[in-house]
N, C-alpha and C positions, 0 to 999 in steps of 0.2 A: 794563617792566623797568627797574631802576635799576642804574647801574654800581657804586655803592658803597652800603653800608648801615651805619648807626650801630650801636653795641653794643646788646645786649639787645632785639632785635626779631624774632628767629627763632621761628616757630611750629613747635616740634619735633614736633608731632603731625600735621604736614602733609608731603606729598611732592609731587614734580613728575614728571609723565609727559609724555614728548615723542612727538608724532606727526609723522613726517616722510615726505615723498614727494609727488609732484606732485598726487596725488588726495586728500591728507589732509583738506583743507578740505571738499571735496564729500562725502567719506566720512562725516566726523563730522556734517555738516549733516543728513544723512539719518537720523541716529540719535538726536540729543539734542533737548531741548525748546526750546532757545533758538537764535536765529539767530547762527551763528558766521561769517557772511560780512560782517557789518557791524562797527561799532566794538567793540573788545574792551578789557578783559575783560567777560564776562557770567557770570552764575550759571546753571547748567543741570543737568538731571537725565538719567540714563539709566534708562529705565523698563522694566517688563515689558510684554507685549502688552496686559495689562489696565489699564495706566496706573499701576501701583504703583512706588514708588521703589526702585531697586536701589542707585544711587549718585548723589550730588550732588557738584558740583565747580565751580570757576571755570575758564573757558577764556581763555587769553591767547595773543597772537600773538608769535612770535619769527621775523621774516622770513617765509619761507613755511611754517615749522613752526607747529604748535599745541601749547600747553603746558596740561596739566590740573593745577590746584592742587587736590589731593584729600587725603582722610584717608590717613595713612601706613599704618595697619593694614589698610586695604582696597585699597591700591594694586595688590598682586599679583592680587587677585580682579578688579579693574577691568581690568587689562591682559588677563587671560584672557578676560573677557567681550567686550571690544572686539575681540580677535583672532578670536572666533567669526564676527563679521560682516565681517572683512577679506577672507575668501575668497582669491582670487588677486591681489588688488590689491597693487602694489609699495609698501606702506606699512610703515614701521617703527614699532612701538609699544613703548617701553621707558622704564624709570625713568631720570630724569636726576638723578643725585646731585650734580652740580656746582652745582645750583641749590637754593635753599631758599625757603620762603614767609616773608615778613616783614610785620610789622604794627606800626603806631603809632596810638595813640588820636587824635592830632592832628598838626599840622605840615603840611609841603608835600612830603614825600617820597612817591613813588609816586602812586597814584590812589585816589579814594574808592571804598569797597566798592560794587560795582554793586547789591547788594541793598538797602542803606540807608546813606546817607552818614554817619549818626551812628555807624555801626560803626567808623569810622576809616579810616586809609590802609593800603594794601596794595601790595606789590611783590615781585618775584622777584630774587634776587641770591645770591651765595655766603653760606653759613651764617655767623652770628655767635653771640653769646650768646643763650640762650633768652629769649623775651619773657615778661613777667608781666602779668596783668590781662586777657588776651583773653577767657577763658571768662566771667568775671564781666561784662565789657562786653557781650558778645553776649547772655548770658542776661538781664541787666537790661533790655535792649532788646527782649526777647521773640523773638529770632531763633533758630531751631533748625537744626541741620545734622547730617550724618553718619548712619551706619547705625543707631546705637543710638537716635537720636531720630526719624529719618524712615523707617527701613527698613520696607518692606512697607505703607506708607501710600499711598493715592491721591495723586498729585502735587498736585492742588489742595487737598487736605487739609493739605498741607505749607506752605500759604500762598504757593505759588509765584507765583500771579497778582499778589499784593500786593507781593512781593519781587522782581519782575522776573525770574522764573525760567522763563517760558514765553512763546513767541510763537505767536499764533494765525494769523499771516499768512505764516510762513516756508515752509510746505509740510509734507510728511510727516515724522513721526518715530515711533519705536516707542512705542506706547501712545497715539497721537494720537486715535484714534476715541473712546475713552471720555473722555479729557481734554477734547476739544472738545465732546462732548455735555454734560458737566457744566457747562462754561462757558456754552454756549448756553442751557441750562435755568436758569442762575444758581442752581444748587442744590448747595451744598457742605454735606452733612449733618453732617460732623464736621470738627474742626480740631485740629491739634497746638498746644499752648499751654504757655507757661512759667507756672507757678503757685507760690505759696508752698508749701513742703513740708508745712506743717501743714494745708493745704487740699487736698492732693493725694489723689486717689482711687486706691488701690493697684491696683484692677482696671483702671483706665484708664492707669496709669503706664507710660511708655516708659523713663524714666531719672530718676535722682535725684542731686542734688548737695548732700549734707547740710552741707558746709562753707559753702555759700552760702545754705542754707535754701530751696533751690529744687528744683522737679521739673518734668518735662515730661510732660504728660498728653495723651491722645488723647480728646477730649471730643465728645459730641453738641452740636450748635449750640444746641439749646434748653436745655442744662444749663450753658452758659457764663455766668458772672456778668460783666456788662458792665464792672464795675469792674476786672476782671483783664485786659481787652484792652489791648495796647500801642497807643499813639497812632496808629501807621501802620495798624492793623487796625480802628480804630473806624469805624463806618458814617458 
């Protein structure tokens, strides 16, 4: 977290959820795909029992509390889902509107994005003016996020292993069995990929960004043109 933030850095489509209570870390550790007991932030997913993505988010520390940097439009649904697993634990799960997510393509403010350093710098602070350029930066680097792009896909098909979104040594999490089996077999049959819009397959398309000339397709591995792979995904 950063005490101050320069103008024009707020990602207005993001929200912050605060988890507080003495068992918050242990509680979240048993649910999500990444290790939240080590250095933070990390990128993680909350999956179905079958290993499909429901939500993805970055997890930050704020003292003993944990903060989830998530899609604003799905924040309410994420809170409801997390509350299902809370049971009787004395943990508060609520949106923290005093904080906003900030981004800069370079500089030394905040920390490097844990998915890919080239994505830029990220931090949490009070809201300022809206940032510009984040969507294009992310998509030009081939990184997908959010319900529209990743929803209902198997977590490893979301390129989670390549983008530091899963730990296979942390212990149990929801959807671990199928995720670990896919990793052990080294068999990811499909992947989500950013492609030029004019080469997108409408039947495989998850989302489109006409202003950028880009689309997000869910493609069979054997159908992927190697020339379309981002550098971090090349074999």
